[in-house]
C-alpha positions as CSV (number, residue, x, y, z in Angstrom):
1,M,-6.6,43.5,61.7
2,L,-2.9,42.9,60.8
3,I,-3.4,39.2,60.9
4,K,-6.4,39.4,58.6
5,Q,-4.3,41.5,56.1
6,L,-1.5,39.1,56.4
7,F,-3.8,36.1,55.8
8,R,-5.1,37.8,52.7
9,V,-1.7,38.4,51.3
10,L,-0.6,34.9,52.0
11,A,-3.8,33.5,50.4
12,T,-3.2,35.7,47.4
13,L,0.3,34.5,47.1
14,L,-0.7,30.9,47.4
15,I,-3.4,31.3,44.8
16,C,-0.9,33.0,42.4
17,A,1.7,30.2,43.1
18,A,-0.9,27.6,42.5
19,A,-2.0,29.4,39.2
20,I,1.5,29.6,38.1
21,A,2.2,25.9,38.9
22,I,-0.9,24.8,37.1
23,G,-0.2,27.0,34.2
24,H,3.4,25.7,33.9
25,T,2.1,22.1,34.2
26,L,-0.6,22.6,31.5
27,W,2.0,24.4,29.3
28,Q,4.4,21.5,29.6
29,R,1.6,19.0,28.9
30,Y,0.2,20.6,25.9
31,M,3.3,22.2,24.3
32,D,6.1,19.8,25.2
33,R,4.4,16.4,25.6
34,P,4.4,14.5,22.3
35,W,0.8,14.6,21.2
36,T,-1.2,15.8,18.3
37,R,-4.8,16.2,17.2
38,D,-3.7,15.8,13.5
39,G,-4.0,12.0,13.2
40,R,-5.3,10.0,10.2
41,V,-6.5,6.4,10.0
42,R,-4.9,4.9,6.9
43,A,-5.2,1.6,5.1
44,Y,-3.9,0.0,1.8
45,V,-6.3,0.4,-1.1
46,V,-5.9,-2.4,-3.7
47,N,-6.9,-1.2,-7.2
48,V,-8.4,-4.4,-8.9
49,A,-8.0,-4.5,-12.6
50,P,-9.0,-7.3,-15.0
51,D,-6.1,-9.1,-16.8
52,V,-8.2,-9.4,-19.9
53,S,-10.6,-7.2,-21.8
54,G,-14.2,-7.7,-22.3
55,A,-17.8,-7.1,-21.2
56,V,-18.7,-7.6,-17.5
57,V,-21.3,-10.4,-17.5
58,A,-21.4,-11.1,-13.7
59,L,-20.9,-8.8,-10.7
60,P,-21.7,-10.8,-7.5
61,V,-20.6,-8.0,-5.1
62,H,-22.2,-4.8,-3.9
63,D,-20.7,-1.4,-2.6
64,N,-19.2,-1.7,1.0
65,Q,-19.4,-5.5,1.0
66,W,-16.7,-7.4,2.9
67,V,-15.1,-10.1,0.8
68,H,-12.7,-13.0,1.5
69,R,-9.6,-13.4,-0.4
70,G,-10.3,-15.6,-3.5
71,D,-14.0,-14.5,-3.7
72,L,-15.3,-13.7,-7.2
73,L,-15.5,-10.0,-7.8
74,M,-16.5,-9.8,-11.4
75,E,-16.5,-12.0,-14.5
76,I,-15.5,-11.1,-18.0
77,D,-17.4,-12.6,-20.9
78,P,-15.6,-15.8,-21.6
79,A,-17.0,-16.7,-25.0
80,R,-14.1,-15.4,-27.1
81,F,-11.5,-17.0,-24.7
82,K,-13.1,-20.3,-25.0
83,I,-12.9,-20.1,-28.7
84,A,-9.3,-19.1,-28.6
85,L,-8.7,-22.0,-26.2
86,A,-10.2,-24.5,-28.7
87,Q,-8.2,-23.0,-31.5
88,A,-5.0,-23.3,-29.5
89,Q,-5.8,-26.9,-28.6
90,A,-6.4,-27.7,-32.4
91,A,-3.0,-26.1,-33.2
92,V,-1.4,-28.2,-30.6
93,D,-2.9,-31.4,-32.2
94,A,-1.7,-30.4,-35.6
95,K,1.8,-29.6,-34.5
96,K,2.0,-32.9,-32.6
97,I,1.0,-34.9,-35.7
98,N,3.5,-33.0,-37.8
99,W,6.3,-33.6,-35.2
100,D,5.4,-37.3,-35.0
101,M,5.6,-37.6,-38.8
102,R,8.9,-35.7,-39.1
103,R,10.4,-37.7,-36.2
104,Q,9.4,-41.1,-37.8
105,D,10.8,-40.0,-41.2
106,A,14.1,-38.9,-39.6
107,K,14.3,-42.3,-37.9
108,R,13.7,-44.3,-41.0
109,R,16.3,-42.3,-43.0
110,A,18.7,-42.7,-40.1
111,D,18.3,-46.6,-40.4
112,L,19.1,-46.7,-44.1
113,N,22.6,-47.0,-45.4
114,S,24.5,-44.4,-47.4
115,L,23.8,-46.1,-50.7
116,V,20.0,-45.4,-50.3
117,V,20.0,-42.1,-48.5
118,S,22.7,-39.5,-48.6
119,T,24.2,-38.0,-45.4
120,E,22.6,-34.7,-46.4
121,Q,19.2,-36.1,-46.6
122,R,19.6,-37.7,-43.1
123,E,20.7,-34.4,-41.7
124,N,17.9,-32.5,-43.3
125,A,15.3,-35.0,-41.9
126,A,16.8,-34.6,-38.4
127,L,16.6,-30.8,-38.6
128,E,13.0,-30.9,-39.9
129,A,12.1,-33.1,-36.9
130,A,13.7,-30.6,-34.5
131,S,12.0,-27.7,-36.1
132,A,8.7,-29.6,-35.9
133,Y,9.3,-30.2,-32.2
134,A,9.9,-26.5,-31.7
135,D,6.7,-25.6,-33.4
136,Y,4.9,-28.1,-31.1
137,Q,6.5,-26.6,-28.0
138,A,5.4,-23.1,-29.2
139,A,1.8,-24.4,-29.7
140,L,1.8,-25.8,-26.2
141,A,2.9,-22.4,-24.9
142,Q,0.0,-20.7,-26.8
143,L,-2.4,-23.3,-25.4
144,S,-1.2,-22.4,-21.8
145,S,-1.6,-18.7,-22.6
146,A,-5.2,-19.2,-23.9
147,Q,-6.0,-21.4,-20.8
148,L,-4.7,-18.6,-18.5
149,N,-6.7,-15.9,-20.4
150,L,-9.8,-18.0,-19.9
151,E,-9.1,-18.3,-16.2
152,R,-8.4,-14.6,-15.9
153,T,-11.9,-13.8,-17.0
154,R,-12.9,-14.5,-13.4
155,V,-11.5,-11.6,-11.3
156,L,-10.8,-12.7,-7.7
157,S,-10.2,-10.8,-4.6
158,P,-6.5,-10.7,-3.7
159,V,-7.1,-9.8,-0.1
160,D,-9.7,-9.8,2.7
161,G,-11.4,-6.5,2.7
162,Y,-14.2,-4.1,1.8
163,I,-15.5,-3.1,-1.7
164,T,-15.7,0.7,-1.8
165,N,-17.0,3.3,-4.1
166,L,-18.3,0.6,-6.6
167,Q,-18.8,2.2,-10.0
168,V,-18.7,-0.8,-12.4
169,Q,-22.0,-2.4,-13.5
170,T,-22.9,-5.6,-15.3
171,G,-22.6,-4.8,-19.0
172,D,-19.7,-2.4,-18.7
173,Y,-16.7,-2.9,-20.9
174,A,-13.5,-3.5,-18.9
175,N,-10.1,-3.0,-20.4
176,A,-7.1,-5.0,-19.3
177,G,-5.0,-3.3,-16.8
178,V,-7.5,-0.5,-16.0
179,A,-8.7,-0.5,-12.5
180,R,-12.4,-1.0,-12.1
181,L,-12.8,-1.9,-8.3
182,A,-11.3,-0.4,-5.2
183,L,-10.7,-2.8,-2.3
184,I,-9.8,-1.8,1.3
185,D,-7.5,-4.3,2.8
186,S,-9.0,-4.9,6.2
187,H,-5.8,-6.2,7.7
188,S,-3.7,-3.1,6.8
189,F,-5.2,-0.4,9.0
190,W,-2.6,1.9,10.7
191,V,-2.5,5.5,12.0
192,Y,-0.4,8.4,10.7
193,G,0.3,11.0,13.4
194,Y,1.5,14.3,12.1
195,F,3.8,15.7,14.9
196,E,5.5,19.0,15.0
197,E,9.2,18.8,14.5
198,T,9.8,20.3,17.9
199,K,8.4,17.1,19.5
200,L,10.4,14.6,17.5
201,P,13.2,14.4,20.1
202,R,10.7,12.9,22.5
203,I,9.3,10.3,20.0
204,H,11.0,7.0,19.5
205,V,10.3,3.8,17.6
206,G,8.5,1.3,19.9
207,D,6.9,4.0,22.1
208,V,3.2,3.2,23.1
209,A,0.6,5.4,21.4
210,Q,-2.9,6.1,22.7
211,I,-5.4,6.9,20.0
212,E,-8.8,8.6,20.4
213,L,-11.1,8.8,17.4
214,M,-13.4,11.7,17.1
215,S,-16.3,9.4,17.7
216,G,-14.9,8.7,21.2
217,E,-13.4,5.1,20.7
218,H,-9.9,4.5,22.0
219,L,-7.2,2.4,20.4
220,R,-3.8,1.4,21.4
221,G,-0.7,1.1,19.2
222,H,3.0,1.5,19.0
223,I,5.3,3.7,16.8
224,E,6.5,1.6,13.9
225,S,8.6,4.2,12.0
226,I,9.2,7.9,11.6
227,T,9.3,9.6,8.2
228,R,12.7,10.7,7.2
229,G,11.7,13.3,4.7
230,I,9.0,15.8,3.7
231,Y,8.6,18.1,0.7
232,D,10.6,21.4,1.0
233,R,8.2,24.0,-0.5
234,D,10.9,26.7,-0.2
235,N,13.4,24.9,-2.3
236,P,11.7,23.2,-5.2
237,Q,13.6,21.8,-8.2
238,S,13.9,24.2,-11.2
239,R,13.6,23.3,-14.8
240,D,17.4,23.1,-15.1
241,L,17.6,20.6,-12.2
242,T,19.1,23.3,-10.0
243,A,17.8,24.6,-6.6
244,D,15.1,27.1,-7.0
245,V,15.8,29.2,-3.8
246,N,13.0,31.5,-2.6
247,P,14.6,35.0,-2.4
248,T,12.3,36.1,0.5
249,F,12.5,34.6,4.1
250,N,9.7,34.8,6.8
251,W,11.1,35.5,10.2
252,V,8.1,33.7,11.8
253,R,8.6,30.1,11.0
254,L,6.0,27.5,11.7
255,A,7.1,24.0,12.9
256,Q,6.8,21.5,10.1
257,R,4.7,18.4,10.7
258,V,6.4,15.1,10.2
259,P,4.4,11.9,9.7
260,V,4.8,9.1,12.3
261,R,3.5,5.7,11.4
262,I,1.7,3.9,14.3
263,Q,0.9,0.3,14.1
264,L,-2.4,-0.7,15.7
265,D,-2.0,-3.4,18.4
266,D,-5.6,-4.4,18.5
267,I,-8.9,-3.4,16.9
268,P,-11.9,-3.9,19.2
269,P,-14.6,-6.2,17.6
270,G,-17.5,-4.3,16.3
271,L,-15.5,-1.1,15.8
272,T,-16.2,0.7,12.5
273,L,-12.8,1.8,11.3
274,A,-12.6,3.6,8.0
275,A,-9.6,5.0,6.2
276,G,-9.6,8.8,6.4
277,Q,-10.9,9.1,9.9
278,T,-9.4,11.7,12.1
279,C,-8.0,11.1,15.6
280,T,-5.9,12.4,18.5
281,V,-2.6,10.7,19.2
282,V,-0.8,10.8,22.5
283,I,2.5,9.1,22.9
284,E,3.6,7.5,26.2
285,E,7.3,8.2,26.5
286,A,9.4,5.4,27.6
287,H,11.9,7.7,29.5
288,P,10.3,11.1,29.5
289,K,12.9,12.7,31.9
290,A,15.8,11.4,29.9
291,A,14.2,12.5,26.6
292,A,13.6,15.9,28.1
293,A,17.2,16.2,29.4
294,G,18.5,15.2,26.0
295,A,16.3,17.7,24.2
296,A,17.3,20.5,26.7
297,G,21.1,19.6,26.1
298,K,20.9,20.0,22.4
299,P,22.4,23.2,20.9
300,V,19.9,25.8,19.6
301,A,19.9,26.1,15.7
302,A,21.0,29.4,14.3
303,S,17.7,29.7,12.5
304,A,15.8,29.7,15.8
305,L,17.7,32.7,17.2
């Protein structure tokens, strides 16, 4: 009977010890290990705007289409720009004729002696030739500008990527410098992991990151950089450019989340990756024991007491 009671006590103690060990391990894993469920897939969005104004006469792309760099996205009506190019070419021809005439006149006057042509007349003829040459150069610049404007009626893709949220249609009027297309750069995907500031001591540039999308796909990457500043909501800038300090203080402080940029090492073929997707990020520490010892040896901030 005594042996049974002793066995029950030992079994209870072993179960309690195992529960404590498992609980401690889970606590360290989920509270101390650098991981977060607050991850976001990001990509550069190129806002494509025409360099000239006019009606859209061609739109050879559709929403969510993948395009190569240099592909035609839309074309602005080139009629006015062709007329402007012809006018610029005519101006160049006229300025060239005037320059040739002034140059020959100055050359003839320079060959005559002082009894026929005065020094003043020779100098004036040379200056008129130089002025005509300057007008000719200005006309050439105007011709180059007209040619460039005509070329810019064809809006080309600056990167490889995906057309997204297409709103422009054939017949719409496009203003120069106003974005009409959004293009997702297909070579620019990365992940932002928002980690609590308490986990930053265990996160280092170059650490391997395991990424799991909500759809179940797994990606692998490495830490490229860590953000060095986030907005301080408790200390905004006042109208007088002085600190606007909040007079109240909450004793329960939540750990701030700091963005960590993660470069994707490889994107599996066939994976549908979209900017804005959420994911879980787990960092594989290069030296977890050393990092933990370093974090434990740091002094506790007064605000945490």
